[in-house]
N, C-alpha and C positions, 0 to 999 in steps of 0.2 A: 364374689367378697364375703369375707370373713365377718363374723359379727364383732371380734375385735377391732379390726380397721375401719368398720361401720363406726363404732364407739369412740376411736380416736378420731376420725373425722369430724364426728359430732362435737366433740370437745372441743376440739380446736377452731371449728365454726365459733361455738359458742365464745371461745376466749377472743377471737378476734372480732366477734360481733360488739363486745363491752369494751375493748381497747377501742376499736373506730368511734364507737358511739363517745367514750370518755374523751378522745383528742379531738372527735370534732366539735363538742360542745365546749371544750377549751379554746379551740380555733377560734371558733364562731364569738366566744366572749371576747377572745386577744384582739380579734378583727373590730370588733364593735367598740372595744377601749382604744384602739388606733383612730379610729372615725371620731370620738370623740375627744381626743387629743387633738387630732386634725381640725376638728374643728371649733375647739377654745383658740386653737392658735388663728383660726381663719378669722375667728370674730376679733382677736386682739389686732390682727393686722388690718381688717378692715377701719375697726376704730382710730387706729393709728393716723392711716391715710384719710379717714375722715378729719382729725384734728390737724393733720399737716393743711388740708383744703383749707378748713377753717382758718388757722394760721396765714396763708396765702392769699385768702380770700379780702382780710383784713389788710394786706397790704394793698391789693389791688383797689378798693375802695378808695384806699388813701389816696393814690396816685389819682384815679377817677376825680377825686375831692378838689385835686390842686388842678388838674386839667380844666374842671368846670368853674373854679375860681378865676383861673387864668383866662378863660375866654369869657367871662363875664367882663374883667376889669379891660379886654381889648375892645367889647362892644361899646362902652362909655366913649362918649363924644367928648373929645377936649380936653382930655387928661393929659398931663405936661408933666416935666420933672420939677418939683417944688424947690421953692428955693431954700427951705432946710435942708433937702437933701442935694441941692446944688451947694450948699455952702459946705456940707459934711464931705462933699467929694474932693473938697480943697484940703481936708487932712490926707497929706500924703506921707509915706514912710520912706525911707531910704532904699527902696527897690525899684531900679528902673524898669521905666517901662510899665508898670503895673501900679494901678489905684486899687487901693484896700481901705473898707471900712467897715467900722462895726456902728449902726446905729448909736446916737446917744453917746459913744465913747467914743477914744481911740481905739484903733486896732490893734489887736495882738499879735505881737511879731518877736522873733528869737532875738531882733536885735533893738528892738524900744519893747519892751514889756513891763505894763503896769499891773499887777496882778489886782489892785484894790479898783481898777476900772477895768479889768477882762470879766465882761457879763459872757458867762458861756451859755445861759440860757438867751439870747440873741442869736439872729443867722448873721453870718457873714458874709460880706460882698467883696466879691474882688474882678477887676476889669483889666484888660490890656489895654495899652495905648495911654495917651496922654488923658488927662483929668477935663480938659476943657473939650468941650463937646461943638462941632461944627455949627455955625450959625446957618444951617441951610433944611431942606427938607430932611435928607439923611440923618442929621444931627438931631433935628428935633423930633425923628420917629425913635431913633436910639433912645435919647430921653425919654420919652414917652415910655418905651419898654423897659427902663431901670426902673420909673417911678413904678410901673406895675408888678416889676419883680420885687422892688422894695416893701409892695403893698401885700405880699404873699408871704412875709415872715412869719404872721400868726397862724397863718396856715400849714407852715413847713415845721412850726412847733407843735401845731396839734397834730401832725399827721404822723410824727415823732413820737408823740406820746400815746397814741394807738398801736403803736407795733412795736412790741420790744426787742425783735428780732433785726430792726431797722439800723445797722450804722451810720447810715446818714440819707438826709432829704435834701433836696436840692433843686434849683430850678437853672438848668444851662440855656443860655441863649446862643443862638447863631450870630450874632452881631460882637461876641467877643467877650462877654463878662457869666458870672453866675453867683446866685446865692445859695449857701448851703448851712445847713443847721444838723448839727449842733458844730459851733466852730473848734478851731484847732489851734493851738499854740505854737504852729510851726508854718511852713510856709507850702506842705505836702497840699492844703486844701486851695492854694492859689488859682486862680484861673491860668491855663495854657492852651494854647492855640491846638495841640494834637488831641485834646478834651475832643472837640468837633469830629475828629478823625476816628474814633473809636465807635464800636459796634452801637452801644445803647443810644448814641445820637442816630447814627447811620441808620439803624433802623427803624428811627421814627420820621424818614424821609416819605415823600408822597410814593416814589417810584418802588420803595420798599414794602411801605405798611398805606398802602389806599384806603384800607380799615379804619385806621387812624385808631388803632386797639392796643392796649397795652403789651408789650413785648421784654420777655425775661433773656437777658443777655448768658451768654457761655459763661460757667464758673471758673474765677481766677483768686489769685491769691492776692488780698488786699495790704499794699504796702506801707498801710498806716495802722497795720497789726491787727485788724480786724477778723483774722482767719479767711476760711475761704466766702467770697462773696459773689452773689447774682445777683446782676442791677435790674432793675422792674422799671423801665422808664415807657411814659405814654406821649405824646405828641401834643404840641400846642398851635392851635393856626389862630390869626389873626382874624379880624371880621371879614376881612375878603378872602378867608380862606387859603391865606399864604403861611407858610411853615415858619415859625417862629423860634421856638424852643422845645426841648423838653421837661417834664416835671419826672424825676426821677426819685427810687429808693434804693438804694444798697442793701441787700438783703442777706444778712449772715446764716451763712449756710449750716453752721458747726451748731446753730441753735434746733435744727430737725435733729441731731442726733437723740435727743430724748423720746423721739416719736418710734428709733430701733432701736432701743435698748429696755422695751418693756419688758418685765418679768414674765407676762403673760404669754410674752410669744415662746417662751421655753427654749427647747432645742433649736427652732428656727433660726436661720440666716435671714435677717432682714435689713434692707437698705431701699435708696432712694435714685433714681435714674434718672438724669436727662435725656433730652432730646440727642445728643451727641455723644452718645457711649460714654458717660462719665456718671462714675457713682460720687455723688454730691453730698451723701449722707450713710455712714456706715460704722457698726459700734466701734471699731476700732479707732475709728479718724475723730479722736477728742481732743480737744486744746484751742488757744485763740492761734494757733500759728500752723495751721496744717501745711501738707504739702499738696503737691496739684492734685485736683480729684483722680484717683487711678481709673482704668476703663473698666469695664465689665470682665472682660477676659482675665485681667491681674486679680480683680478679685476672687474669679473662680478660682483661680489656680492656687489662693492663699486659703481658700477654703478645702482645696484638695478634692474637686468636682472630678468626677470622672465622664460627665456629660458635657455637652457645649450649651453656654448659658446665651449665647446671641439670640436666641427664639425668644426672650424675654422682652427684646424690642418691640417686636409684631405680633405678641401674642393676645388673644383675645380677653380682655380685662373680666375679671371675676369669675374664671374659669380655673378648674387644677388643671395644671399641665404636667407631662410626665418628661422628665429630663434624663436619661439614662437610669441612674440610681438613685435622683431625687424626684420629689413632688415639689412643683413651683406655682406661686398666684401671685398675679400684680392686679393694681387698682389703679386707675387715673388718678391722678389729683387734680381736684377743679382748680380752673382758671392758672393752671400752669401747664407745660410742655412735659412733665415731671411724671415717671411713673413709681407706685410704692411697691416693690417686689419682696416676697417671702419664699425662702429655698427650705426644705426640710430632706434629710437624706433620710430616708425610708428606712435604714437599717437601723439607725439610732431613733427613729419613730418607733419600730418592733421593738426595740430592748428599753425606752421608757415607758412606753405600753406594759411591756413585763412585768417593770420594777413597781407598778401601780396595782401589781393582781396577786399578793403574797399568798393569800388564800386560795384563790382558783390554783394559783401555779403548786401550792404544799398539796393541795388536796388530789391534784391528778397524779404528784409525783406519789403520793400515799397510795392511791389505787393501783399503780403501776408495781411501786414495790411489793403492796400487798399479793397483787396477782400474779407478779415473778416470784414469791415467795411461795403462794399456793403451787405455781408450777413445778418450782423446784422441789418440794415435798412429794406431787404427783408424782414426778420421774425419779425421784429417790425410792418411794415406796414399789414404783414399777420394777426398777433397776432390782429392788430387794427382792420381788417377785418372783422375776426373771431368774436372779441368781439362785434362789432357792430350787425354782423348777430344773435348771440345769445343773444345781448339786443333786437333786435328787435323781435326775436321770442319768448322771455321770456313776451315782453310788449304788443305783440298781443294774449297770450296765456290767453284764457278766467279761470283760474285756477289760485289763490294765487300763486307766485312763489317768491322764494327770494334765492339769492347766499349768503352763509356765509363764511368766513374766519375762518379753524380751529385754528388759532392760539389763537385769542382772540374773537372770536367768533360775529366779527361784521359784520355788512349787507355791503356787497362790491355792490348786487344790488337786485333792489323790483322793480315788475312790479305793473302797476296802480292796476291790479285788488286786489295786498296783501293791497296796500294802502285805497283801498275803504273796505276792509274787515277792517281795524283798524279805519273806520271813516271820510277819506277823500273823502267827496262827491261833491267836488267840490267849495263846499263854505266855506270849513274850510282851515286851513292851512296845506299844504301837508309836511312841515317839522315837526308840531306837528304829525301827522300820524306818519310818518316814525320814529321818535324819539321814539313813543310807539310801534311801530313794533319794533324797535332794540331793545329795553331795554326786551321786552316780550319774544322775539324769543331768544335774550342771555340766559334770565332764563332760557327758555324751553330747550334749546340744552344743557346750562350747567346742569340741573337735569335729564335731561334724560342720559349725560355722565357719572354723578356721579352712578347712578343706574344701570348701564351696558343696558339701554335699546336702547341706537341709534345704533343701526346695520342696515347695507343695507337692505332697503326696508322694515324695519319692519314698523308698522302703530302704533302710541299711541293716544290716546283719550286725548285732553287737554282743559281746560277752561283759556278763555283770555280776556281781556276786550278792549271795544273799547274807543276812545277818549275822550267820556262820562262817560266811568264808566259804562257801559251797558255791562255785561259779556256775552258771546258767545261760542258757545262749537266748536272747528274743530278737523279735523281728522290729522294728522302731518304724515309726509314720508319723511324720507332724508336717501340720498345717495351720498355717496362720489363721490368728483371730482377735478379736478385741474384747478384752475382759474388763468390765468398769472402766470403759473410755481409755484403757491402756491397750497397746497392742502386746501380744502374746502369741504361745503355740500351745495347739492342743495335740497332745502327744498319746499315740496309742499302741500297746507294746502287746507282742502275740510271743509266747514262749514257743520256743521251738527246740529245747535241748534235748526231748526224746528225737526229733527229727535228726538233728545233729549227731546225736551218739550213734543212729542208724546209718547214716551219711559217712561218719567216722568208721565203722563196721565194715561197709562195705568197702569202703577204700581199703583198708586194712587187708578184706579178702580178694581184692582185687589185686592187692600188692606184695602180698606176703605169702610164703610158701606155708602150707598148713603142717606140716610135718616137722619142719626146723624153728620156724618161726620167722626165717633171715627171707631177705627181700627175694622175691619169683626173677624170673626171666625176664619178664615185661617191665616190671621195675628198675630191673638194672639196665636195661637196655634205654629206658627214657633218661634214667640218672645219667648213662654214661654218656648219650647224646648231648645234653646239655653241658656237661664238662668238655666235651671236645670243642664244642661252640665258642665255650669261654677259653679254651687255648688259643682257637684261632683268633679271638680279639685281643688277648692279652699277651700270647707267646709263652705262657707259664708252662710248667711240666707237668707231665701225667704218666700214669705207669698204671699197666693192668696184670694182673695176676691170674693164672687159671689154675685150678690145682683139681686132681684128681685122685680118689682115694685107691692105693694099690690093691688088686686083688681082690677086690669088694665083691665081685662073685663068687668068689671061695666062701667067703663069710657068710652070704646068704646061704650057698648050697652046706655048709658045714654044722651053722649054726642056727639058721634060719629066718627068715624076712623081717620077724620084731627082732631079734637080735640086730640085724644088718640096720633095720630104722635107728636104735638106739645108739649103733656107730655114727649113722649120720646126724643125729642131733648133738652128739659129743664133739664130732667135728666143727659142728658150726657152732656150737659154744666156745670152744678153744679159739675159733678162727677168732670170733669178735670181741675176745677177752684180749686177743692178743694185738688188734689193730687199734688205729688212733678214732677220735669222735667223727672227725670230719671224713674219714675213709667209707667206703660203702661197700658192704657183703652182700653176697646174696647164694642163692642155688641155682644154678645155672642150668641143671637137669640131670637125673639118675645120683652117680655119685659125684658130680662136678659142680665147682663152685667157681665165682668169681670175685674178685677183690678190686674196686677202683681207688687208686691213691692219687687225688688230687696233691698238687704240688710236690711232687715227687720224682725224681732223676733216676737213672741207672744206679747208682750207690744205693740210694735210698731205698727203691724197689726189690733189689737184692737181699737187703740187710731184713726188710719186713718178709718177705717170702721165707727167706732161713727162721726168722723165730716162730714164723708159720708152720714151717716143717718140723720144727725142733716140739713145739707145742703139744703137735697132734702125734709124733713118735711117743711123746711121754704120756700117751692116754692109756688107759685100760678099761675095757668096758665088760662085764660080766656078761654070760648068755643066760638062757633059762635053766640051764643046768648048773649054774655059778662058775663055768669055765671060764678064765678071762681071754678076752679078744684083746689082742695087740696090732695097731694099724698103722699104715704110713701113707703119705702122700707125695706124688710128682707134682711141681709146680713148673707151670711155664710163666715167663717173664717176657712183656713186651712193653717199651719205652715208646712214647709216640715223638713222632717227626712232624714240628710244628707246619701248619699250614700245608701237609702232606698227607697225612693220615686220617681215615673215618674210622669210626668206631668198630666196623666188620673189619675192616683191614686189620686192626690193630689187635682184635680177638684172634682173627686168622693167624698172626704172627706169634702170638701166646699159645696157640695152641700147636702151632709147627714144633714152637720150642720146648712144650709138655711134650711132644712125640719125641724129641730128645732125649728128655730126661727117660720117659718110659724104656727107650731103646739103649739107654746109657747104665740102666741098672736098676731104675726106680730109686724112691727114697732121696731126693733130689732137688735139687734148683738149675732150671737151664734156662739162660737168655737167649733170646732171639736177638740176634745182631740188626741194625738198623739198616733198612734199606735192601737186604737181603730177599731175593726170590725165594718162592717155597721149594721149589728143586734144590737151591743151594745148601738150604737150611736140612734140606732131607740128607745130602750127602753128608753135609758137618755133623748130622747125627749120626751116620753111620760108620763114620771114622772114629768118632766119638768113643762109640758103643765097641770097638774092637781094644780101645786104648784107654779105655775107663778106668779109675782107682779106684775101688771097691769100698777103700776107706773115706772117699770123698762125699760130700752131700752136695756141692754144687759143681756144676759144669757149665761151660759156657760153650756155646757153638761157634765153627769155625768161620 
């Protein structure tokens, strides 16, 4: 492990330690702040539940008071319906089958309303059936109970006064009458027999309530417009323990909304749940005419809860519960079957806690930004040092090296050796050399990329130019790299101009006749083979000329071999000057030369051969003594037969035609007939030699 790697790891360890410690402290403070917010909401919910319990306890005490007064009256012996009350019962309204009275004054009814006599501070009495009571034991017992009920008027008024949430307080008898406070100005408070079939009365029966305890009814919407109501009823028994009536209070549940809308509850959703899975108080349930109490599931759906809130029915009181993404807490409300519940979305709790920590969050953010800035500067410094080190290494490298950006193939770094390669010798403008290098390397990499030749480590041979337009050859090797967080290419160049020149010289020596400068026999054979294959593919025309200098041995014998060499050189120059650029000319051996004529048929080949013959006939070469040497050539012409000739066969036919030309007197052109065998050509040559016209330069074999 290097010292640099140890330092780097130590730096990262210290950095992570600081970040972890800072984040840990912040998270701990954040968690504590969440716990504090939860504790505040828990205290607010506990206080609200306690106040609800106080309110319901007052209602419970009121009905207990009514029960006690009624039980005491039932214990009194000889209590009977007074004459005053008997007279009051004679007051009848036009309501068939119903007797209504208000003590001291007339009953208030929509058919007989007297506002001056309507005392709303007195209980109202209503009874089903005739006003006259039977003169028997049952009648006397009913009259006695009516007297007891009428005696409860002050107690009803007191019970109502002690509980502001009470919509009405009343005494309901199983003998078909009731006394209610406060009275109303319509017949909705009149006694009806179905009152005895409702839950408040039925729940007071011995079989349903053997303990004779107060019972809260299910919530319902009050038809008298008092909103959502729950009736608290307690049974009243006579001295013999026989069930007689109930003392009841209609409790307005809308009054509980104040306990679930406390500001101290913050983001918590608070509500009161009864024992029938109904929510009887909720922040959204405000007003005197509430709809039917929603179910717990409906409230959960409205709140967008992710979990199931049904566990709140049976969850232990005073203990925090986890409901998926929520926290919940429930309290049992004293003297009721109700539960006070509080639910908090934990995500909202986290954000709420975070909003109360601006200083802590700002400090953490500042620390992280500071560390990030320090790390950025450290990285920049490290990158700068590495770049400087890389530049120093590249500058010191003896080989030409450049770094190019992949995006636009521009040079981002080049060493002095590269600039010297492109002509910066210290006396010229370095910017010019750099510009030349940039342009040529850009074109070079772009060309390699388009040809899919720029592979990692692949070496390519290219010809470039120096600043003075002098060409030079280099081997280019490119490897990918990342420079300053950007992809690039590292290109190294190796100049091979001298090697290339040596290769060219070797190639020239291998393919050129050293005396005449024309192609040698090997090169002619290679080029001829290529042309024959092309003819086979394309069915193009192709001809061969085979030349031989006439009486060349006499030139060497009479004038010397140096003079013969000069004749060979003059003939080679004359032939190359008379041929086209695409024609191939070379020395076949000794005094013989070959000309390959691509895309040339019979007539063109004869014309080309005649041009050569005339050009050579006009030559004059001086020997060492200054004497002129005149020479001529004989030329054999052969035209290829497509898909039937090889180069060897074509040269053989040209050689035979050359023999015919020699036999016919030399200094002439002879064309080999296509398809003739050598024997036939010889016979044609023999005939031609006997009838040759000495003035003719061209003859054709038979």
